[in-house]
mmCIF entry with sequence, helices, sheets and N, C-alpha, C, O atoms, coordinates in Angstrom:
data_MODEL
# 
_entry.id   MODEL 
# 
_entity.id                         1 
_entity.type                       polymer 
_entity.pdbx_number_of_molecules   1 
# 
_entity_poly.entity_id                      1 
_entity_poly.type                           'polypeptide(L)' 
_entity_poly.nstd_linkage                   no 
_entity_poly.nstd_monomer                   no 
_entity_poly.pdbx_seq_one_letter_code       MMAIPFTEAALALTSYAVGQYSMTLLSIAIMLAYAAAFVALSVKLYNPEKLILQR 
_entity_poly.pdbx_seq_one_letter_code_can   MMAIPFTEAALALTSYAVGQYSMTLLSIAIMLAYAAAFVALSVKLYNPEKLILQR 
_entity_poly.pdbx_strand_id                 A 
# 
loop_
_entity_poly_seq.entity_id 
_entity_poly_seq.num 
_entity_poly_seq.mon_id 
_entity_poly_seq.hetero 
1 1  MET n 
1 2  MET n 
1 3  ALA n 
1 4  ILE n 
1 5  PRO n 
1 6  PHE n 
1 7  THR n 
1 8  GLU n 
1 9  ALA n 
1 10 ALA n 
1 11 LEU n 
1 12 ALA n 
1 13 LEU n 
1 14 THR n 
1 15 SER n 
1 16 TYR n 
1 17 ALA n 
1 18 VAL n 
1 19 GLY n 
1 20 GLN n 
1 21 TYR n 
1 22 SER n 
1 23 MET n 
1 24 THR n 
1 25 LEU n 
1 26 LEU n 
1 27 SER n 
1 28 ILE n 
1 29 ALA n 
1 30 ILE n 
1 31 MET n 
1 32 LEU n 
1 33 ALA n 
1 34 TYR n 
1 35 ALA n 
1 36 ALA n 
1 37 ALA n 
1 38 PHE n 
1 39 VAL n 
1 40 ALA n 
1 41 LEU n 
1 42 SER n 
1 43 VAL n 
1 44 LYS n 
1 45 LEU n 
1 46 TYR n 
1 47 ASN n 
1 48 PRO n 
1 49 GLU n 
1 50 LYS n 
1 51 LEU n 
1 52 ILE n 
1 53 LEU n 
1 54 GLN n 
1 55 ARG n 
# 
_struct_asym.id          A 
_struct_asym.entity_id   1 
# 
loop_
_struct_conf.conf_type_id 
_struct_conf.id 
_struct_conf.pdbx_PDB_helix_id 
_struct_conf.beg_label_comp_id 
_struct_conf.beg_label_asym_id 
_struct_conf.beg_label_seq_id 
_struct_conf.pdbx_beg_PDB_ins_code 
_struct_conf.end_label_comp_id 
_struct_conf.end_label_asym_id 
_struct_conf.end_label_seq_id 
_struct_conf.pdbx_end_PDB_ins_code 
_struct_conf.beg_auth_comp_id 
_struct_conf.beg_auth_asym_id 
_struct_conf.beg_auth_seq_id 
_struct_conf.end_auth_comp_id 
_struct_conf.end_auth_asym_id 
_struct_conf.end_auth_seq_id 
_struct_conf.pdbx_PDB_helix_class 
_struct_conf.details 
_struct_conf.pdbx_PDB_helix_length 
HELX_P HELX_P1 AA1 THR A 7  ? ALA A 17 ? THR A 7  ALA A 17 1 ? 11 
HELX_P HELX_P2 AA2 TYR A 21 ? LEU A 45 ? TYR A 21 LEU A 45 1 ? 25 
HELX_P HELX_P3 AA3 PRO A 48 ? ILE A 52 ? PRO A 48 ILE A 52 1 ? 5  
# 
_struct_conf_type.id          HELX_P 
_struct_conf_type.criteria    ? 
_struct_conf_type.reference   ? 
# 
loop_
_atom_site.group_PDB 
_atom_site.id 
_atom_site.type_symbol 
_atom_site.label_atom_id 
_atom_site.label_alt_id 
_atom_site.label_comp_id 
_atom_site.label_asym_id 
_atom_site.label_entity_id 
_atom_site.label_seq_id 
_atom_site.pdbx_PDB_ins_code 
_atom_site.Cartn_x 
_atom_site.Cartn_y 
_atom_site.Cartn_z 
_atom_site.occupancy 
_atom_site.B_iso_or_equiv 
_atom_site.pdbx_formal_charge 
_atom_site.auth_seq_id 
_atom_site.auth_comp_id 
_atom_site.auth_asym_id 
_atom_site.auth_atom_id 
_atom_site.pdbx_PDB_model_num 
ATOM 1   N N  . MET A 1 1  ? 135.579 -116.560 -101.541 1.00 0.00 ? 1  MET A N  1 
ATOM 2   C CA . MET A 1 1  ? 135.785 -115.439 -100.661 1.00 0.00 ? 1  MET A CA 1 
ATOM 3   C C  . MET A 1 1  ? 134.479 -115.029 -99.988  1.00 0.00 ? 1  MET A C  1 
ATOM 4   O O  . MET A 1 1  ? 134.500 -114.471 -98.891  1.00 0.00 ? 1  MET A O  1 
ATOM 5   N N  . MET A 1 2  ? 133.356 -115.294 -100.625 1.00 0.00 ? 2  MET A N  1 
ATOM 6   C CA . MET A 1 2  ? 132.072 -114.905 -100.057 1.00 0.00 ? 2  MET A CA 1 
ATOM 7   C C  . MET A 1 2  ? 131.716 -115.737 -98.833  1.00 0.00 ? 2  MET A C  1 
ATOM 8   O O  . MET A 1 2  ? 130.858 -115.332 -98.048  1.00 0.00 ? 2  MET A O  1 
ATOM 9   N N  . ALA A 1 3  ? 132.356 -116.894 -98.651  1.00 0.00 ? 3  ALA A N  1 
ATOM 10  C CA . ALA A 1 3  ? 132.048 -117.748 -97.512  1.00 0.00 ? 3  ALA A CA 1 
ATOM 11  C C  . ALA A 1 3  ? 132.757 -117.286 -96.244  1.00 0.00 ? 3  ALA A C  1 
ATOM 12  O O  . ALA A 1 3  ? 132.401 -117.727 -95.151  1.00 0.00 ? 3  ALA A O  1 
ATOM 13  N N  . ILE A 1 4  ? 133.738 -116.419 -96.363  1.00 0.00 ? 4  ILE A N  1 
ATOM 14  C CA . ILE A 1 4  ? 134.463 -115.927 -95.203  1.00 0.00 ? 4  ILE A CA 1 
ATOM 15  C C  . ILE A 1 4  ? 133.604 -114.869 -94.507  1.00 0.00 ? 4  ILE A C  1 
ATOM 16  O O  . ILE A 1 4  ? 133.152 -113.922 -95.151  1.00 0.00 ? 4  ILE A O  1 
ATOM 17  N N  . PRO A 1 5  ? 133.377 -115.021 -93.199  1.00 0.00 ? 5  PRO A N  1 
ATOM 18  C CA . PRO A 1 5  ? 132.531 -114.049 -92.491  1.00 0.00 ? 5  PRO A CA 1 
ATOM 19  C C  . PRO A 1 5  ? 133.084 -112.629 -92.581  1.00 0.00 ? 5  PRO A C  1 
ATOM 20  O O  . PRO A 1 5  ? 134.296 -112.416 -92.585  1.00 0.00 ? 5  PRO A O  1 
ATOM 21  N N  . PHE A 1 6  ? 132.187 -111.683 -92.652  1.00 0.00 ? 6  PHE A N  1 
ATOM 22  C CA . PHE A 1 6  ? 132.476 -110.252 -92.636  1.00 0.00 ? 6  PHE A CA 1 
ATOM 23  C C  . PHE A 1 6  ? 133.157 -109.733 -93.898  1.00 0.00 ? 6  PHE A C  1 
ATOM 24  O O  . PHE A 1 6  ? 133.611 -108.589 -93.914  1.00 0.00 ? 6  PHE A O  1 
ATOM 25  N N  . THR A 1 7  ? 133.243 -110.546 -94.961  1.00 0.00 ? 7  THR A N  1 
ATOM 26  C CA . THR A 1 7  ? 133.795 -110.011 -96.207  1.00 0.00 ? 7  THR A CA 1 
ATOM 27  C C  . THR A 1 7  ? 132.778 -109.142 -96.929  1.00 0.00 ? 7  THR A C  1 
ATOM 28  O O  . THR A 1 7  ? 133.146 -108.285 -97.732  1.00 0.00 ? 7  THR A O  1 
ATOM 29  N N  . GLU A 1 8  ? 131.507 -109.359 -96.646  1.00 0.00 ? 8  GLU A N  1 
ATOM 30  C CA . GLU A 1 8  ? 130.468 -108.574 -97.318  1.00 0.00 ? 8  GLU A CA 1 
ATOM 31  C C  . GLU A 1 8  ? 130.582 -107.092 -96.989  1.00 0.00 ? 8  GLU A C  1 
ATOM 32  O O  . GLU A 1 8  ? 130.329 -106.247 -97.848  1.00 0.00 ? 8  GLU A O  1 
ATOM 33  N N  . ALA A 1 9  ? 130.956 -106.769 -95.765  1.00 0.00 ? 9  ALA A N  1 
ATOM 34  C CA . ALA A 1 9  ? 131.111 -105.361 -95.392  1.00 0.00 ? 9  ALA A CA 1 
ATOM 35  C C  . ALA A 1 9  ? 132.258 -104.720 -96.173  1.00 0.00 ? 9  ALA A C  1 
ATOM 36  O O  . ALA A 1 9  ? 132.137 -103.587 -96.639  1.00 0.00 ? 9  ALA A O  1 
ATOM 37  N N  . ALA A 1 10 ? 133.351 -105.434 -96.314  1.00 0.00 ? 10 ALA A N  1 
ATOM 38  C CA . ALA A 1 10 ? 134.485 -104.905 -97.079  1.00 0.00 ? 10 ALA A CA 1 
ATOM 39  C C  . ALA A 1 10 ? 134.124 -104.782 -98.553  1.00 0.00 ? 10 ALA A C  1 
ATOM 40  O O  . ALA A 1 10 ? 134.490 -103.805 -99.206  1.00 0.00 ? 10 ALA A O  1 
ATOM 41  N N  . LEU A 1 11 ? 133.412 -105.765 -99.073  1.00 0.00 ? 11 LEU A N  1 
ATOM 42  C CA . LEU A 1 11 ? 132.989 -105.700 -100.476 1.00 0.00 ? 11 LEU A CA 1 
ATOM 43  C C  . LEU A 1 11 ? 132.021 -104.551 -100.714 1.00 0.00 ? 11 LEU A C  1 
ATOM 44  O O  . LEU A 1 11 ? 132.086 -103.887 -101.749 1.00 0.00 ? 11 LEU A O  1 
ATOM 45  N N  . ALA A 1 12 ? 131.129 -104.316 -99.767  1.00 0.00 ? 12 ALA A N  1 
ATOM 46  C CA . ALA A 1 12 ? 130.189 -103.206 -99.905  1.00 0.00 ? 12 ALA A CA 1 
ATOM 47  C C  . ALA A 1 12 ? 130.929 -101.873 -99.921  1.00 0.00 ? 12 ALA A C  1 
ATOM 48  O O  . ALA A 1 12 ? 130.606 -100.990 -100.716 1.00 0.00 ? 12 ALA A O  1 
ATOM 49  N N  . LEU A 1 13 ? 131.900 -101.729 -99.061  1.00 0.00 ? 13 LEU A N  1 
ATOM 50  C CA . LEU A 1 13 ? 132.654 -100.480 -98.983  1.00 0.00 ? 13 LEU A CA 1 
ATOM 51  C C  . LEU A 1 13 ? 133.477 -100.244 -100.246 1.00 0.00 ? 13 LEU A C  1 
ATOM 52  O O  . LEU A 1 13 ? 133.484 -99.138  -100.787 1.00 0.00 ? 13 LEU A O  1 
ATOM 53  N N  . THR A 1 14 ? 134.165 -101.274 -100.712 1.00 0.00 ? 14 THR A N  1 
ATOM 54  C CA . THR A 1 14 ? 134.967 -101.103 -101.929 1.00 0.00 ? 14 THR A CA 1 
ATOM 55  C C  . THR A 1 14 ? 134.083 -100.893 -103.150 1.00 0.00 ? 14 THR A C  1 
ATOM 56  O O  . THR A 1 14 ? 134.434 -100.119 -104.040 1.00 0.00 ? 14 THR A O  1 
ATOM 57  N N  . SER A 1 15 ? 132.953 -101.567 -103.202 1.00 0.00 ? 15 SER A N  1 
ATOM 58  C CA . SER A 1 15 ? 132.033 -101.376 -104.330 1.00 0.00 ? 15 SER A CA 1 
ATOM 59  C C  . SER A 1 15 ? 131.490 -99.951  -104.348 1.00 0.00 ? 15 SER A C  1 
ATOM 60  O O  . SER A 1 15 ? 131.348 -99.350  -105.413 1.00 0.00 ? 15 SER A O  1 
ATOM 61  N N  . TYR A 1 16 ? 131.194 -99.422  -103.189 1.00 0.00 ? 16 TYR A N  1 
ATOM 62  C CA . TYR A 1 16 ? 130.708 -98.043  -103.098 1.00 0.00 ? 16 TYR A CA 1 
ATOM 63  C C  . TYR A 1 16 ? 131.797 -97.060  -103.515 1.00 0.00 ? 16 TYR A C  1 
ATOM 64  O O  . TYR A 1 16 ? 131.523 -96.062  -104.182 1.00 0.00 ? 16 TYR A O  1 
ATOM 65  N N  . ALA A 1 17 ? 133.018 -97.348  -103.120 1.00 0.00 ? 17 ALA A N  1 
ATOM 66  C CA . ALA A 1 17 ? 134.127 -96.443  -103.433 1.00 0.00 ? 17 ALA A CA 1 
ATOM 67  C C  . ALA A 1 17 ? 134.395 -96.359  -104.932 1.00 0.00 ? 17 ALA A C  1 
ATOM 68  O O  . ALA A 1 17 ? 134.791 -95.306  -105.431 1.00 0.00 ? 17 ALA A O  1 
ATOM 69  N N  . VAL A 1 18 ? 134.184 -97.454  -105.649 1.00 0.00 ? 18 VAL A N  1 
ATOM 70  C CA . VAL A 1 18 ? 134.438 -97.440  -107.097 1.00 0.00 ? 18 VAL A CA 1 
ATOM 71  C C  . VAL A 1 18 ? 133.184 -97.124  -107.901 1.00 0.00 ? 18 VAL A C  1 
ATOM 72  O O  . VAL A 1 18 ? 133.226 -97.093  -109.131 1.00 0.00 ? 18 VAL A O  1 
ATOM 73  N N  . GLY A 1 19 ? 132.072 -96.890  -107.214 1.00 0.00 ? 19 GLY A N  1 
ATOM 74  C CA . GLY A 1 19 ? 130.861 -96.460  -107.908 1.00 0.00 ? 19 GLY A CA 1 
ATOM 75  C C  . GLY A 1 19 ? 129.928 -97.565  -108.344 1.00 0.00 ? 19 GLY A C  1 
ATOM 76  O O  . GLY A 1 19 ? 129.010 -97.312  -109.124 1.00 0.00 ? 19 GLY A O  1 
ATOM 77  N N  . GLN A 1 20 ? 130.127 -98.779  -107.872 1.00 0.00 ? 20 GLN A N  1 
ATOM 78  C CA . GLN A 1 20 ? 129.244 -99.895  -108.217 1.00 0.00 ? 20 GLN A CA 1 
ATOM 79  C C  . GLN A 1 20 ? 128.147 -99.989  -107.160 1.00 0.00 ? 20 GLN A C  1 
ATOM 80  O O  . GLN A 1 20 ? 128.212 -100.804 -106.240 1.00 0.00 ? 20 GLN A O  1 
ATOM 81  N N  . TYR A 1 21 ? 127.144 -99.137  -107.317 1.00 0.00 ? 21 TYR A N  1 
ATOM 82  C CA . TYR A 1 21 ? 126.118 -99.019  -106.283 1.00 0.00 ? 21 TYR A CA 1 
ATOM 83  C C  . TYR A 1 21 ? 125.208 -100.239 -106.214 1.00 0.00 ? 21 TYR A C  1 
ATOM 84  O O  . TYR A 1 21 ? 124.705 -100.569 -105.140 1.00 0.00 ? 21 TYR A O  1 
ATOM 85  N N  . SER A 1 22 ? 124.989 -100.909 -107.328 1.00 0.00 ? 22 SER A N  1 
ATOM 86  C CA . SER A 1 22 ? 124.146 -102.107 -107.289 1.00 0.00 ? 22 SER A CA 1 
ATOM 87  C C  . SER A 1 22 ? 124.849 -103.233 -106.525 1.00 0.00 ? 22 SER A C  1 
ATOM 88  O O  . SER A 1 22 ? 124.204 -103.982 -105.792 1.00 0.00 ? 22 SER A O  1 
ATOM 89  N N  . MET A 1 23 ? 126.159 -103.350 -106.694 1.00 0.00 ? 23 MET A N  1 
ATOM 90  C CA . MET A 1 23 ? 126.915 -104.365 -105.949 1.00 0.00 ? 23 MET A CA 1 
ATOM 91  C C  . MET A 1 23 ? 126.952 -104.019 -104.463 1.00 0.00 ? 23 MET A C  1 
ATOM 92  O O  . MET A 1 23 ? 126.952 -104.909 -103.612 1.00 0.00 ? 23 MET A O  1 
ATOM 93  N N  . THR A 1 24 ? 126.983 -102.724 -104.155 1.00 0.00 ? 24 THR A N  1 
ATOM 94  C CA . THR A 1 24 ? 126.939 -102.284 -102.755 1.00 0.00 ? 24 THR A CA 1 
ATOM 95  C C  . THR A 1 24 ? 125.632 -102.714 -102.108 1.00 0.00 ? 24 THR A C  1 
ATOM 96  O O  . THR A 1 24 ? 125.624 -103.261 -101.006 1.00 0.00 ? 24 THR A O  1 
ATOM 97  N N  . LEU A 1 25 ? 124.532 -102.462 -102.800 1.00 0.00 ? 25 LEU A N  1 
ATOM 98  C CA . LEU A 1 25 ? 123.225 -102.854 -102.256 1.00 0.00 ? 25 LEU A CA 1 
ATOM 99  C C  . LEU A 1 25 ? 123.103 -104.368 -102.136 1.00 0.00 ? 25 LEU A C  1 
ATOM 100 O O  . LEU A 1 25 ? 122.498 -104.865 -101.187 1.00 0.00 ? 25 LEU A O  1 
ATOM 101 N N  . LEU A 1 26 ? 123.668 -105.101 -103.081 1.00 0.00 ? 26 LEU A N  1 
ATOM 102 C CA . LEU A 1 26 ? 123.636 -106.563 -103.006 1.00 0.00 ? 26 LEU A CA 1 
ATOM 103 C C  . LEU A 1 26 ? 124.422 -107.065 -101.797 1.00 0.00 ? 26 LEU A C  1 
ATOM 104 O O  . LEU A 1 26 ? 123.966 -107.967 -101.094 1.00 0.00 ? 26 LEU A O  1 
ATOM 105 N N  . SER A 1 27 ? 125.581 -106.496 -101.554 1.00 0.00 ? 27 SER A N  1 
ATOM 106 C CA . SER A 1 27 ? 126.394 -106.911 -100.404 1.00 0.00 ? 27 SER A CA 1 
ATOM 107 C C  . SER A 1 27 ? 125.690 -106.602 -99.087  1.00 0.00 ? 27 SER A C  1 
ATOM 108 O O  . SER A 1 27 ? 125.734 -107.403 -98.154  1.00 0.00 ? 27 SER A O  1 
ATOM 109 N N  . ILE A 1 28 ? 125.044 -105.445 -99.011  1.00 0.00 ? 28 ILE A N  1 
ATOM 110 C CA . ILE A 1 28 ? 124.303 -105.094 -97.805  1.00 0.00 ? 28 ILE A CA 1 
ATOM 111 C C  . ILE A 1 28 ? 123.117 -106.026 -97.617  1.00 0.00 ? 28 ILE A C  1 
ATOM 112 O O  . ILE A 1 28 ? 122.814 -106.424 -96.492  1.00 0.00 ? 28 ILE A O  1 
ATOM 113 N N  . ALA A 1 29 ? 122.443 -106.380 -98.707  1.00 0.00 ? 29 ALA A N  1 
ATOM 114 C CA . ALA A 1 29 ? 121.314 -107.311 -98.625  1.00 0.00 ? 29 ALA A CA 1 
ATOM 115 C C  . ALA A 1 29 ? 121.769 -108.690 -98.152  1.00 0.00 ? 29 ALA A C  1 
ATOM 116 O O  . ALA A 1 29 ? 121.074 -109.348 -97.378  1.00 0.00 ? 29 ALA A O  1 
ATOM 117 N N  . ILE A 1 30 ? 122.929 -109.117 -98.616  1.00 0.00 ? 30 ILE A N  1 
ATOM 118 C CA . ILE A 1 30 ? 123.461 -110.416 -98.182  1.00 0.00 ? 30 ILE A CA 1 
ATOM 119 C C  . ILE A 1 30 ? 123.785 -110.380 -96.688  1.00 0.00 ? 30 ILE A C  1 
ATOM 120 O O  . ILE A 1 30 ? 123.512 -111.342 -95.969  1.00 0.00 ? 30 ILE A O  1 
ATOM 121 N N  . MET A 1 31 ? 124.372 -109.262 -96.217  1.00 0.00 ? 31 MET A N  1 
ATOM 122 C CA . MET A 1 31 ? 124.658 -109.143 -94.774  1.00 0.00 ? 31 MET A CA 1 
ATOM 123 C C  . MET A 1 31 ? 123.374 -109.184 -93.957  1.00 0.00 ? 31 MET A C  1 
ATOM 124 O O  . MET A 1 31 ? 123.322 -109.832 -92.911  1.00 0.00 ? 31 MET A O  1 
ATOM 125 N N  . LEU A 1 32 ? 122.343 -108.500 -94.426  1.00 0.00 ? 32 LEU A N  1 
ATOM 126 C CA . LEU A 1 32 ? 121.062 -108.510 -93.710  1.00 0.00 ? 32 LEU A CA 1 
ATOM 127 C C  . LEU A 1 32 ? 120.432 -109.897 -93.715  1.00 0.00 ? 32 LEU A C  1 
ATOM 128 O O  . LEU A 1 32 ? 119.831 -110.311 -92.724  1.00 0.00 ? 32 LEU A O  1 
ATOM 129 N N  . ALA A 1 33 ? 120.566 -110.614 -94.825  1.00 0.00 ? 33 ALA A N  1 
ATOM 130 C CA . ALA A 1 33 ? 120.013 -111.970 -94.902  1.00 0.00 ? 33 ALA A CA 1 
ATOM 131 C C  . ALA A 1 33 ? 120.723 -112.909 -93.934  1.00 0.00 ? 33 ALA A C  1 
ATOM 132 O O  . ALA A 1 33 ? 120.080 -113.705 -93.250  1.00 0.00 ? 33 ALA A O  1 
ATOM 133 N N  . TYR A 1 34 ? 122.062 -112.814 -93.878  1.00 0.00 ? 34 TYR A N  1 
ATOM 134 C CA . TYR A 1 34 ? 122.808 -113.629 -92.918  1.00 0.00 ? 34 TYR A CA 1 
ATOM 135 C C  . TYR A 1 34 ? 122.373 -113.321 -91.484  1.00 0.00 ? 34 TYR A C  1 
ATOM 136 O O  . TYR A 1 34 ? 122.148 -114.233 -90.688  1.00 0.00 ? 34 TYR A O  1 
ATOM 137 N N  . ALA A 1 35 ? 122.260 -112.058 -91.168  1.00 0.00 ? 35 ALA A N  1 
ATOM 138 C CA . ALA A 1 35 ? 121.874 -111.667 -89.818  1.00 0.00 ? 35 ALA A CA 1 
ATOM 139 C C  . ALA A 1 35 ? 120.477 -112.175 -89.479  1.00 0.00 ? 35 ALA A C  1 
ATOM 140 O O  . ALA A 1 35 ? 120.253 -112.707 -88.392  1.00 0.00 ? 35 ALA A O  1 
ATOM 141 N N  . ALA A 1 36 ? 119.544 -112.013 -90.406  1.00 0.00 ? 36 ALA A N  1 
ATOM 142 C CA . ALA A 1 36 ? 118.175 -112.474 -90.171  1.00 0.00 ? 36 ALA A CA 1 
ATOM 143 C C  . ALA A 1 36 ? 118.133 -113.994 -90.015  1.00 0.00 ? 36 ALA A C  1 
ATOM 144 O O  . ALA A 1 36 ? 117.397 -114.510 -89.174  1.00 0.00 ? 36 ALA A O  1 
ATOM 145 N N  . ALA A 1 37 ? 118.906 -114.702 -90.808  1.00 0.00 ? 37 ALA A N  1 
ATOM 146 C CA . ALA A 1 37 ? 118.916 -116.166 -90.714  1.00 0.00 ? 37 ALA A CA 1 
ATOM 147 C C  . ALA A 1 37 ? 119.463 -116.623 -89.368  1.00 0.00 ? 37 ALA A C  1 
ATOM 148 O O  . ALA A 1 37 ? 118.907 -117.532 -88.751  1.00 0.00 ? 37 ALA A O  1 
ATOM 149 N N  . PHE A 1 38 ? 120.539 -116.007 -88.911  1.00 0.00 ? 38 PHE A N  1 
ATOM 150 C CA . PHE A 1 38 ? 121.111 -116.424 -87.641  1.00 0.00 ? 38 PHE A CA 1 
ATOM 151 C C  . PHE A 1 38 ? 120.252 -116.012 -86.455  1.00 0.00 ? 38 PHE A C  1 
ATOM 152 O O  . PHE A 1 38 ? 120.204 -116.731 -85.457  1.00 0.00 ? 38 PHE A O  1 
ATOM 153 N N  . VAL A 1 39 ? 119.577 -114.880 -86.539  1.00 0.00 ? 39 VAL A N  1 
ATOM 154 C CA . VAL A 1 39 ? 118.650 -114.489 -85.470  1.00 0.00 ? 39 VAL A CA 1 
ATOM 155 C C  . VAL A 1 39 ? 117.474 -115.469 -85.425  1.00 0.00 ? 39 VAL A C  1 
ATOM 156 O O  . VAL A 1 39 ? 117.061 -115.898 -84.348  1.00 0.00 ? 39 VAL A O  1 
ATOM 157 N N  . ALA A 1 40 ? 116.942 -115.817 -86.590  1.00 0.00 ? 40 ALA A N  1 
ATOM 158 C CA . ALA A 1 40 ? 115.832 -116.772 -86.636  1.00 0.00 ? 40 ALA A CA 1 
ATOM 159 C C  . ALA A 1 40 ? 116.258 -118.136 -86.096  1.00 0.00 ? 40 ALA A C  1 
ATOM 160 O O  . ALA A 1 40 ? 115.500 -118.784 -85.375  1.00 0.00 ? 40 ALA A O  1 
ATOM 161 N N  . LEU A 1 41 ? 117.457 -118.564 -86.440  1.00 0.00 ? 41 LEU A N  1 
ATOM 162 C CA . LEU A 1 41 ? 117.956 -119.847 -85.951  1.00 0.00 ? 41 LEU A CA 1 
ATOM 163 C C  . LEU A 1 41 ? 118.144 -119.826 -84.436  1.00 0.00 ? 41 LEU A C  1 
ATOM 164 O O  . LEU A 1 41 ? 117.805 -120.796 -83.757  1.00 0.00 ? 41 LEU A O  1 
ATOM 165 N N  . SER A 1 42 ? 118.676 -118.739 -83.907  1.00 0.00 ? 42 SER A N  1 
ATOM 166 C CA . SER A 1 42 ? 118.884 -118.676 -82.460  1.00 0.00 ? 42 SER A CA 1 
ATOM 167 C C  . SER A 1 42 ? 117.564 -118.584 -81.705  1.00 0.00 ? 42 SER A C  1 
ATOM 168 O O  . SER A 1 42 ? 117.441 -119.142 -80.614  1.00 0.00 ? 42 SER A O  1 
ATOM 169 N N  . VAL A 1 43 ? 116.588 -117.900 -82.258  1.00 0.00 ? 43 VAL A N  1 
ATOM 170 C CA . VAL A 1 43 ? 115.268 -117.836 -81.623  1.00 0.00 ? 43 VAL A CA 1 
ATOM 171 C C  . VAL A 1 43 ? 114.617 -119.209 -81.622  1.00 0.00 ? 43 VAL A C  1 
ATOM 172 O O  . VAL A 1 43 ? 113.971 -119.596 -80.648  1.00 0.00 ? 43 VAL A O  1 
ATOM 173 N N  . LYS A 1 44 ? 114.787 -119.946 -82.714  1.00 0.00 ? 44 LYS A N  1 
ATOM 174 C CA . LYS A 1 44 ? 114.190 -121.277 -82.810  1.00 0.00 ? 44 LYS A CA 1 
ATOM 175 C C  . LYS A 1 44 ? 114.850 -122.252 -81.833  1.00 0.00 ? 44 LYS A C  1 
ATOM 176 O O  . LYS A 1 44 ? 114.171 -123.093 -81.243  1.00 0.00 ? 44 LYS A O  1 
ATOM 177 N N  . LEU A 1 45 ? 116.149 -122.145 -81.665  1.00 0.00 ? 45 LEU A N  1 
ATOM 178 C CA . LEU A 1 45 ? 116.866 -123.092 -80.812  1.00 0.00 ? 45 LEU A CA 1 
ATOM 179 C C  . LEU A 1 45 ? 116.889 -122.694 -79.341  1.00 0.00 ? 45 LEU A C  1 
ATOM 180 O O  . LEU A 1 45 ? 117.265 -123.508 -78.497  1.00 0.00 ? 45 LEU A O  1 
ATOM 181 N N  . TYR A 1 46 ? 116.502 -121.481 -79.016  1.00 0.00 ? 46 TYR A N  1 
ATOM 182 C CA . TYR A 1 46 ? 116.548 -120.993 -77.638  1.00 0.00 ? 46 TYR A CA 1 
ATOM 183 C C  . TYR A 1 46 ? 115.476 -121.666 -76.793  1.00 0.00 ? 46 TYR A C  1 
ATOM 184 O O  . TYR A 1 46 ? 114.301 -121.675 -77.159  1.00 0.00 ? 46 TYR A O  1 
ATOM 185 N N  . ASN A 1 47 ? 115.881 -122.220 -75.681  1.00 0.00 ? 47 ASN A N  1 
ATOM 186 C CA . ASN A 1 47 ? 114.965 -122.861 -74.755  1.00 0.00 ? 47 ASN A CA 1 
ATOM 187 C C  . ASN A 1 47 ? 115.387 -122.470 -73.339  1.00 0.00 ? 47 ASN A C  1 
ATOM 188 O O  . ASN A 1 47 ? 116.361 -123.015 -72.819  1.00 0.00 ? 47 ASN A O  1 
ATOM 189 N N  . PRO A 1 48 ? 114.674 -121.535 -72.706  1.00 0.00 ? 48 PRO A N  1 
ATOM 190 C CA . PRO A 1 48 ? 115.111 -121.065 -71.387  1.00 0.00 ? 48 PRO A CA 1 
ATOM 191 C C  . PRO A 1 48 ? 115.057 -122.152 -70.313  1.00 0.00 ? 48 PRO A C  1 
ATOM 192 O O  . PRO A 1 48 ? 115.805 -122.083 -69.338  1.00 0.00 ? 48 PRO A O  1 
ATOM 193 N N  . GLU A 1 49 ? 114.202 -123.137 -70.470  1.00 0.00 ? 49 GLU A N  1 
ATOM 194 C CA . GLU A 1 49 ? 114.134 -124.196 -69.454  1.00 0.00 ? 49 GLU A CA 1 
ATOM 195 C C  . GLU A 1 49 ? 115.417 -125.012 -69.424  1.00 0.00 ? 49 GLU A C  1 
ATOM 196 O O  . GLU A 1 49 ? 115.841 -125.460 -68.359  1.00 0.00 ? 49 GLU A O  1 
ATOM 197 N N  . LYS A 1 50 ? 116.036 -125.208 -70.575  1.00 0.00 ? 50 LYS A N  1 
ATOM 198 C CA . LYS A 1 50 ? 117.295 -125.943 -70.586  1.00 0.00 ? 50 LYS A CA 1 
ATOM 199 C C  . LYS A 1 50 ? 118.379 -125.184 -69.849  1.00 0.00 ? 50 LYS A C  1 
ATOM 200 O O  . LYS A 1 50 ? 119.242 -125.789 -69.213  1.00 0.00 ? 50 LYS A O  1 
ATOM 201 N N  . LEU A 1 51 ? 118.341 -123.861 -69.931  1.00 0.00 ? 51 LEU A N  1 
ATOM 202 C CA . LEU A 1 51 ? 119.354 -123.065 -69.253  1.00 0.00 ? 51 LEU A CA 1 
ATOM 203 C C  . LEU A 1 51 ? 119.210 -123.158 -67.736  1.00 0.00 ? 51 LEU A C  1 
ATOM 204 O O  . LEU A 1 51 ? 120.209 -123.170 -67.017  1.00 0.00 ? 51 LEU A O  1 
ATOM 205 N N  . ILE A 1 52 ? 117.985 -123.224 -67.255  1.00 0.00 ? 52 ILE A N  1 
ATOM 206 C CA . ILE A 1 52 ? 117.742 -123.256 -65.808  1.00 0.00 ? 52 ILE A CA 1 
ATOM 207 C C  . ILE A 1 52 ? 117.855 -124.650 -65.244  1.00 0.00 ? 52 ILE A C  1 
ATOM 208 O O  . ILE A 1 52 ? 118.414 -124.838 -64.164  1.00 0.00 ? 52 ILE A O  1 
ATOM 209 N N  . LEU A 1 53 ? 117.331 -125.640 -65.961  1.00 0.00 ? 53 LEU A N  1 
ATOM 210 C CA . LEU A 1 53 ? 117.262 -127.005 -65.443  1.00 0.00 ? 53 LEU A CA 1 
ATOM 211 C C  . LEU A 1 53 ? 118.339 -127.923 -66.030  1.00 0.00 ? 53 LEU A C  1 
ATOM 212 O O  . LEU A 1 53 ? 118.146 -129.139 -66.057  1.00 0.00 ? 53 LEU A O  1 
ATOM 213 N N  . GLN A 1 54 ? 119.450 -127.387 -66.492  1.00 0.00 ? 54 GLN A N  1 
ATOM 214 C CA . GLN A 1 54 ? 120.509 -128.177 -67.085  1.00 0.00 ? 54 GLN A CA 1 
ATOM 215 C C  . GLN A 1 54 ? 121.113 -129.118 -66.062  1.00 0.00 ? 54 GLN A C  1 
ATOM 216 O O  . GLN A 1 54 ? 121.475 -128.699 -64.962  1.00 0.00 ? 54 GLN A O  1 
ATOM 217 N N  . ARG A 1 55 ? 121.221 -130.374 -66.416  1.00 0.00 ? 55 ARG A N  1 
ATOM 218 C CA . ARG A 1 55 ? 121.815 -131.369 -65.503  1.00 0.00 ? 55 ARG A CA 1 
ATOM 219 C C  . ARG A 1 55 ? 122.997 -132.028 -66.133  1.00 0.00 ? 55 ARG A C  1 
ATOM 220 O O  . ARG A 1 55 ? 123.624 -132.890 -65.517  1.00 0.00 ? 55 ARG A O  1 
# 
């Protein structure tokens, strides 16, 4: 279930609702890690010259 996108937000909310604050923080940390990884990957792969000079 953890491999399905956006489940971490639901898990964080339900964990907070039942009082499992450590699991809430873990879920939020996982969401931040995913976001940081994808931003880093997109920055690394971004090449503006390819966008302009695409043939």
